C-alpha positions in Angstrom: 38.4 -24.5 -27.8 35.9 -26.6 -25.9 32.4 -25.2 -26.0 30.4 -24.8 -22.7 26.6 -25.0 -22.9 23.8 -25.1 -20.3 21.1 -27.8 -20.2 18.1 -27.0 -17.9 15.8 -29.7 -16.7 12.4 -29.0 -15.2 10.1 -31.7 -14.0 12.4 -34.5 -15.2 16.0 -35.8 -15.1 16.7 -37.3 -18.5 20.3 -36.2 -18.3 22.0 -39.1 -20.0 19.9 -39.3 -23.2 19.4 -35.5 -23.5 23.2 -34.9 -23.2 23.8 -37.6 -25.8 21.3 -35.9 -28.3 23.1 -32.5 -27.9 26.5 -34.1 -28.4 25.3 -35.4 -31.8 25.4 -31.7 -32.9 28.2 -30.4 -30.5 30.9 -33.1 -29.9 33.7 -32.3 -27.4 31.4 -30.0 -25.5 31.2 -29.4 -21.8 27.8 -28.8 -20.1 26.4 -27.1 -17.0 23.3 -28.9 -15.7 20.6 -26.9 -13.9 17.4 -28.2 -12.4 14.0 -26.5 -12.0 15.4 -23.2 -13.5 13.5 -21.2 -16.1 16.3 -19.1 -17.6 19.9 -19.4 -18.5 22.7 -17.3 -20.1 24.2 -18.0 -23.6 23.4 -21.1 -25.5 20.9 -23.1 -23.6 18.6 -26.1 -23.9 15.5 -26.4 -21.7 13.8 -29.8 -21.2 10.6 -29.4 -19.4 7.8 -31.7 -18.3 4.7 -30.3 -16.7 2.4 -33.0 -15.2 -1.3 -32.2 -15.1 -4.2 -34.3 -13.7 -4.7 -36.3 -16.9 -2.1 -35.1 -19.3 1.7 -34.3 -19.3 3.0 -31.5 -21.4 6.5 -31.9 -22.8 8.6 -28.9 -24.0 12.0 -28.9 -25.7 13.5 -25.5 -26.2 16.9 -24.6 -27.8 18.6 -21.2 -28.1 21.8 -20.8 -30.0 23.0 -17.2 -30.2 20.0 -15.1 -31.3 18.1 -18.1 -32.8 15.7 -20.3 -30.9 13.2 -23.1 -31.5 10.7 -24.9 -29.3 8.5 -28.0 -29.9 5.8 -29.2 -27.6 3.8 -32.4 -27.2 1.4 -33.9 -24.7 0.6 -37.4 -23.6 -1.8 -39.1 -21.2 -0.4 -39.9 -17.8 -1.8 -43.4 -18.0 0.1 -44.2 -21.3 2.0 -47.5 -21.3 5.7 -47.0 -20.6 5.1 -43.5 -19.5 8.6 -42.5 -18.5 10.1 -44.0 -21.6 7.6 -42.2 -23.9 8.3 -38.9 -22.2 12.1 -39.3 -22.5 11.9 -40.4 -26.2 9.5 -37.6 -27.1 11.7 -34.9 -25.5 14.8 -36.4 -27.2 13.0 -36.4 -30.5 11.8 -32.8 -30.1 15.2 -31.5 -29.1 16.8 -33.3 -32.0 14.4 -31.6 -34.5 15.0 -28.2 -32.9 18.8 -28.6 -33.2 18.5 -30.0 -36.7 16.7 -26.8 -37.8 18.9 -24.4 -35.8 22.3 -25.9 -36.9 21.5 -27.2 -40.4 23.2 -30.5 -39.3 21.5 -33.8 -40.0 23.1 -36.6 -38.0 23.2 -39.8 -40.1 22.2 -42.1 -37.3 19.3 -39.8 -36.2 18.4 -40.0 -32.5 20.1 -43.4 -32.1 22.8 -42.7 -29.5 23.7 -46.2 -28.4 26.9 -47.9 -29.4 25.2 -51.0 -30.9 22.7 -50.1 -33.6 23.1 -53.5 -35.2 21.9 -55.2 -32.1 18.6 -53.3 -32.5 18.3 -54.5 -36.1 19.1 -58.1 -35.1 16.3 -58.0 -32.5 13.8 -56.8 -35.1 14.9 -59.6 -37.5 14.4 -62.1 -34.6 10.9 -60.7 -34.2 10.2 -61.6 -37.9 10.2 -58.1 -39.3 11.0 -57.8 -43.0 13.7 -55.4 -44.2 11.1 -52.8 -45.4 9.4 -52.8 -41.9 12.8 -52.4 -40.2 13.8 -49.5 -42.4 10.4 -47.8 -41.8 10.8 -48.0 -38.1 14.4 -46.8 -38.1 13.5 -43.8 -40.3 10.1 -42.8 -38.7 11.0 -43.4 -35.1 14.7 -42.5 -35.1 15.4 -40.5 -38.3 18.2 -42.8 -39.5 19.3 -42.1 -43.1 19.0 -44.7 -45.8 22.8 -45.1 -46.0 23.1 -46.0 -42.4 20.0 -48.3 -42.5 21.6 -50.2 -45.3 24.9 -50.4 -43.5 23.3 -51.7 -40.2 21.1 -54.2 -42.1 24.0 -55.5 -44.2 26.1 -55.9 -41.1 23.3 -57.8 -39.3 22.8 -60.2 -42.2 26.6 -60.8 -42.5 27.0 -61.6 -38.8 23.8 -63.6 -38.1 25.4 -67.1 -39.0 27.9 -66.5 -36.1 25.6 -65.3 -33.4 24.6 -68.6 -31.8 27.1 -69.7 -29.2 27.1 -72.3 -26.4 26.3 -70.9 -22.9 29.5 -72.7 -21.7 31.8 -71.0 -24.3 33.9 -67.9 -23.6 36.6 -65.8 -25.1 39.8 -64.7 -23.5 41.2 -61.1 -23.7 44.8 -60.4 -22.8 45.8 -56.8 -22.2 49.4 -55.6 -22.9 49.0 -51.9 -22.3 52.3 -50.6 -23.7 53.1 -48.6 -26.9 56.3 -47.2 -28.5 54.7 -43.7 -28.2 51.2 -42.4 -27.4 49.2 -41.3 -30.5 47.5 -37.9 -30.1 44.0 -39.4 -30.5 44.5 -42.3 -28.1 42.5 -42.6 -24.8 43.6 -46.2 -23.9 45.5 -46.7 -20.7 48.8 -47.4 -22.5 52.3 -46.4 -21.5 55.3 -45.7 -23.7 57.9 -48.4 -23.6 60.5 -45.9 -22.4 58.5 -44.9 -19.3 57.3 -48.3 -18.5 60.3 -50.5 -19.1 61.0 -51.0 -15.4 57.4 -52.2 -14.9 57.5 -54.8 -17.6 59.1 -57.8 -15.8 56.8 -57.5 -12.8 53.8 -56.8 -15.1 54.4 -59.9 -17.2 54.9 -62.0 -14.1 51.6 -60.9 -12.6 49.8 -61.2 -16.0 51.0 -64.8 -16.4 49.8 -65.5 -12.9 46.4 -64.1 -13.6 46.2 -66.1 -16.8 46.8 -69.3 -14.7 44.2 -68.3 -12.1 41.6 -67.4 -14.7 42.1 -70.8 -16.5 41.6 -72.6 -13.2 38.3 -70.8 -12.8 37.2 -71.6 -16.3 38.0 -75.3 -15.7 36.0 -75.4 -12.5 33.0 -73.9 -14.3 33.4 -76.3 -17.2 33.8 -73.4 -19.6 35.1 -73.9 -23.2 37.6 -71.5 -24.6 36.4 -70.3 -28.0 38.5 -67.3 -29.1 41.6 -65.4 -27.8 42.4 -61.8 -28.4 45.7 -60.0 -27.5 45.1 -56.3 -27.4 46.5 -53.2 -25.7 48.2 -50.9 -26.3 50.4 -52.7 -28.8 51.2 -56.3 -27.7 54.2 -56.4 -30.0 55.7 -53.5 -27.9 57.2 -56.1 -25.6 60.3 -58.1 -26.6 59.9 -61.4 -28.5 60.9 -63.5 -25.5 58.4 -61.6 -23.3 55.6 -62.1 -25.8 56.5 -65.8 -26.0 56.3 -66.1 -22.2 52.8 -64.6 -22.2 51.6 -66.8 -25.0 53.1 -69.9 -23.5 51.3 -69.1 -20.2 48.0 -69.1 -22.2 48.7 -72.5 -23.9 50.0 -74.1 -20.7 47.0 -72.9 -18.7 44.1 -73.3 -21.0 42.7 -76.1 -23.1 43.0 -74.9 -26.7 41.6 -78.0 -28.4 38.3 -76.3 -29.2 39.8 -72.9 -30.0 38.3 -71.4 -33.2 40.2 -68.0 -33.4 43.4 -66.6 -32.0 44.1 -62.9 -32.7 47.2 -60.9 -31.8 47.3 -57.2 -32.5 50.7 -56.8 -34.0 49.6 -53.1 -34.4 52.3 -50.6 -35.3 54.9 -51.3 -37.9 57.7 -49.9 -35.7 57.1 -52.8 -33.3 56.9 -55.7 -35.8 59.9 -57.9 -36.4 60.4 -61.3 -37.9 61.3 -62.7 -34.5 58.0 -61.5 -32.9 55.9 -62.7 -35.8 57.6 -66.1 -35.5 56.7 -66.2 -31.9 53.1 -65.5 -32.7 53.1 -68.1 -35.4 54.7 -70.8 -33.3 52.1 -70.2 -30.5 49.4 -70.9 -33.1 47.7 -67.5 -33.4 45.5 -67.6 -36.5 44.9 -63.8 -37.0 46.9 -60.7 -36.6 46.4 -56.9 -37.0 48.8 -54.6 -38.7 47.4 -51.2 -38.3 48.6 -48.3 -40.4 45.7 -45.9 -39.5 46.8 -43.9 -42.5 49.2 -44.3 -45.5 50.2 -40.7 -45.4 53.6 -40.1 -43.8 52.7 -36.5 -43.0 49.6 -37.5 -41.1 51.5 -40.3 -39.3 53.9 -37.6 -38.1 51.1 -35.3 -37.1 49.5 -38.0 -34.8 52.8 -39.0 -33.2 53.6 -42.3 -34.9 57.3 -43.0 -35.5 56.9 -45.1 -38.5 56.2 -44.6 -42.2 53.7 -46.0 -44.7 56.6 -47.9 -46.3 57.3 -49.6 -43.0 53.7 -50.7 -42.8 53.9 -52.3 -46.3 57.2 -54.0 -45.3 55.6 -55.4 -42.1 52.6 -56.7 -44.1 54.8 -58.4 -46.7 57.0 -59.9 -43.9 53.9 -61.4 -42.3 52.7 -62.8 -45.6 56.1 -64.4 -46.2 55.9 -66.1 -42.8 52.6 -67.7 -43.7 50.0 -65.4 -42.0 46.8 -65.8 -44.1 44.3 -63.8 -42.0 45.4 -60.2 -41.5 43.4 -57.2 -40.4 44.4 -53.5 -41.1 42.9 -50.6 -39.2 42.2 -47.1 -40.7 41.0 -43.9 -39.1 38.9 -41.3 -40.9 39.3 -37.7 -39.8 42.8 -37.7 -38.4 44.6 -34.3 -38.0 45.9 -32.8 -41.2 44.3 -35.6 -43.3 41.8 -34.7 -46.1 39.3 -36.5 -48.3 41.8 -37.1 -51.1 44.4 -38.4 -48.7 42.0 -40.7 -47.0 40.7 -42.1 -50.3 44.3 -42.8 -51.3 44.8 -44.7 -48.1 41.7 -46.8 -48.6 42.7 -47.6 -52.2 46.3 -48.6 -51.1 45.1 -50.9 -48.4 42.6 -52.6 -50.7 45.4 -53.1 -53.2 47.4 -54.9 -50.4 44.5 -57.3 -50.2 44.2 -58.1 -46.4 41.4 -60.3 -45.3 40.0 -57.7 -42.9 39.9 -53.9 -43.1 38.5 -52.0 -40.1 37.5 -48.4 -40.7 37.2 -46.2 -37.6 35.9 -42.6 -37.3 38.1 -40.4 -35.1 36.6 -40.0 -31.7 37.6 -37.0 -29.5 38.4 -38.6 -26.2 38.8 -36.4 -23.2 41.9 -38.2 -22.0 43.6 -37.8 -25.4 46.1 -35.0 -26.1 44.1 -34.1 -29.2 40.9 -33.3 -27.2 42.2 -29.9 -26.0 43.0 -28.7 -29.5 40.3 -30.2 -31.6 38.7 -27.2 -33.4 40.3 -27.9 -36.8 39.8 -31.6 -36.5 36.0 -31.1 -36.0 35.8 -29.5 -39.4 37.1 -32.7 -41.2 34.6 -34.0 -43.8 34.5 -37.4 -42.3 31.1 -38.2 -43.8 32.6 -38.2 -47.3 35.6 -40.3 -46.1 33.4 -43.0 -44.4 31.0 -43.1 -47.3 33.8 -43.6 -49.8 35.4 -46.4 -47.7 32.2 -48.3 -47.3 31.4 -48.1 -51.0 34.9 -49.1 -52.2 35.2 -52.0 -49.7 31.9 -53.6 -50.6 32.7 -53.2 -54.3 36.0 -55.0 -53.6 34.4 -58.0 -51.9 34.5 -57.0 -48.3 31.3 -57.1 -46.2 30.6 -55.2 -43.0 30.3 -57.7 -40.2 30.5 -55.7 -36.9 29.8 -52.1 -36.1 29.9 -49.9 -33.1 29.8 -46.2 -32.2 31.6 -44.1 -29.6 30.9 -40.9 -27.8 32.3 -37.7 -29.3 32.9 -39.3 -32.7 33.2 -36.8 -35.6 30.0 -36.5 -37.5 28.2 -38.9 -35.1 29.6 -41.7 -37.3 30.7 -45.3 -36.7 33.5 -47.9 -36.7 33.0 -50.8 -39.0 34.9 -54.1 -39.5 34.8 -55.3 -43.1 35.9 -58.8 -44.1 36.1 -61.2 -47.0 33.7 -64.0 -46.7 34.9 -66.6 -44.2 37.3 -64.2 -42.4 34.9 -62.5 -40.1 36.4 -62.1 -36.6 34.3 -64.1 -34.1 35.7 -62.2 -31.1 34.7 -58.8 -32.6 31.2 -60.0 -33.3 30.7 -61.5 -29.8 32.0 -58.6 -27.8 30.0 -56.0 -29.8 26.7 -57.9 -29.9 27.2 -59.1 -26.3 26.7 -62.8 -27.2 29.4 -64.4 -25.2 31.3 -64.1 -21.9 34.7 -62.4 -22.3 37.2 -63.2 -19.5 39.8 -60.5 -19.5 43.3 -60.4 -17.9 45.8 -57.6 -17.5 45.7 -53.9 -16.6 42.6 -52.0 -17.8 41.0 -55.2 -18.9 37.3 -55.6 -18.5 35.6 -59.0 -18.0 32.1 -59.2 -19.4 29.9 -62.0 -18.1 27.0 -62.8 -20.4 24.0 -65.0 -20.0 21.9 -64.6 -23.2 19.1 -66.9 -21.8 18.1 -64.4 -19.2 19.6 -61.3 -20.8 22.0 -60.8 -17.9 25.3 -58.9 -18.4 27.8 -58.0 -15.7 31.3 -56.5 -15.8 34.4 -56.9 -13.6 37.0 -54.2 -14.1 40.7 -54.7 -13.5 42.8 -51.8 -12.2 43.7 -49.4 -15.0 47.4 -48.7 -14.6 50.2 -51.3 -14.7 51.7 -50.1 -11.4 48.3 -50.3 -9.7 47.7 -53.7 -11.2 51.1 -54.9 -9.9 50.7 -53.4 -6.4 47.2 -54.5 -5.8 47.3 -57.8 -7.6 46.2 -60.0 -4.6 43.2 -57.7 -4.0 42.3 -57.9 -7.7 42.4 -61.7 -7.7 39.8 -61.7 -4.8 37.4 -60.1 -7.3 37.5 -63.2 -9.4 35.0 -64.8 -7.1 32.4 -62.7 -8.8 32.7 -65.0 -11.8 31.6 -67.9 -9.7 28.8 -65.8 -8.2 27.5 -64.9 -11.7 27.4 -68.5 -13.0 25.7 -69.7 -9.8 23.1 -67.0 -10.2 22.7 -67.7 -13.9 22.2 -71.4 -13.3 19.6 -70.8 -10.6 17.7 -68.4 -12.9 17.9 -70.1 -16.2 14.5 -71.2 -17.5 
């Protein structure tokens, strides 16, 4: 059952941040938003600012059932960064009200952004010591010691990789097809069966976009640094089709300066010796083989048509073919999973000894089939699962190197990539810390143009669905001129 609550704003419109604070305590919740009202029915939250001649009075009120809590604060109207102060004060007060009423203590406190490590890196750049950083995160945002340690450890691990050339970029290639759709998935991906007739035209257009994008990069004198094939599941396509796409990349781009080339092999039921050979022959340096869980009953519950044994077989096959940089993804909080089962999954994956292990927390996405029936899933003790994974991985020689958060994540928790030293994925660091331009091709791909010198970031979105991508391809290619516009603007405004 999806909860429905009411948030009332009076004298302000801090909708985005206030909604994010409430969702820390009530994920997968729908809200009614009212303005300049004084009362509401049921569970309500009132966020009020009353501006006087010299002072502003800030009130946060929460009512859940027959319990209520209110906190108030005042500030001078002339205070520096007045709007920001009011918003942060009201968020903080509402957080404390909900913490008392619910008994829940979100581990990341009032930090609602997806990149908490970026904040830590900025403080390190300012010369702040670890103790000072921790004091600020705790006093200002109520972050727990465990998460402060995680964020700081991640920042220290990734710092040697953060400096990039302004002329370097990464390439993302989208292959939005999967054998079946997992219950938790919100990606724009299509089952092979339903999308088979689209594949030839999709691959033809994708290869054409790859060529056009390479020509743009060449005209702008950009240097290709990393490549990432994602989806969907790139190995859903046939070996010959995958070879066609990868050859289009090598024929179009100069790969002489390439430092990393990742292909998400993904699900065990799509991995064959022929496809792995194609990946190897096209000089990819890193692959993902993603079990999500090593419990066969949980795999069945989420709609995956493979077993844990097939995952192990795919992993061993990749090793036998010479792959020496393998990532494996896990998800904490999956339907029907429990703490014991998740711990066993973590231990089994560590025993396999891949170079990278990425631990995700289940996120309840509105476009997933799981979202509409998520009451039981929300009870999962994901905090215990995530804590166990982090502790075991660090003990086993893996360091956290990138971290991000999503909306509606169980327990307000995080996704973390762990790696053995020397195997940190550059692409993952760059896209999460927004340190490098990502030129993206294919349906649902998102180009991210980055100029770190002037803190400028712009995005260009491709059409989401393969049929739309195919039908409106010429129109989509016209949008590529925005890449030239960005670099001209950046060049004109660089100091």
